[in-house]
C-alpha positions, 0 to 999 in steps of 0.5 A: 499500500502506498501513502498519498498526501491527504492534499489530494483529498483536500484538492478534490474537495475544494475543486468539487466546491468550485474553488480554485485548486492545484495539486501535484504528484512527485514521483522522482525516485532516488536510487539510494532511497529506493535501495533502502526501501524508502520509495519517494519520501514525503517532501523530498521534492523541496530539495529540487524546488530550492536546490541542494545548496539552499536546503539544510542537508539531506538532499539526495545525491541524485539531485546534485549536478551530475546525479541521475535526477539533476535534470529534474531540478530546473524543471521543477524550479520553472514550474514553481516560479511560473506558478508563484508569479502567474498562477499557471505553470506555463511561462517558465516551463523547462523541457527535457527529453529524459526526465523522471515523472512529475505530474502536474494536475491542473484543476 
C-alpha cells in the first residue's frame, strides 16, 4: 500500500466546491532511497524546488549536478516560479527529453 498525501483529498474537495485548486504528485525516485526501501519520501521535492545548496542537508545525491535526477531541478524550479508569479505553470516551463515523472494536475 502506498501513502498519498491528504492534499489530494483536500484538492478534490475544493475542486468539487468550485474553488480553485492545484495539486501535484512528486514521483522522482532517488536510487539510494529506493535501495533502502523508502520509495519517494514525503517532502523530498523541496530539495529540487530550492536546490541542494539552499536546503539544510539531506539532499539526495541524485539531485546534485551530475546526479541521475539533476535534470529535474531546473524543471521543477521553472514550474514553481511560473506558478508563484502567474498562477499558471506555463511561462517558465523547462523541457527535457529524459526526465523522471512529475505529474502536474491542474483543476
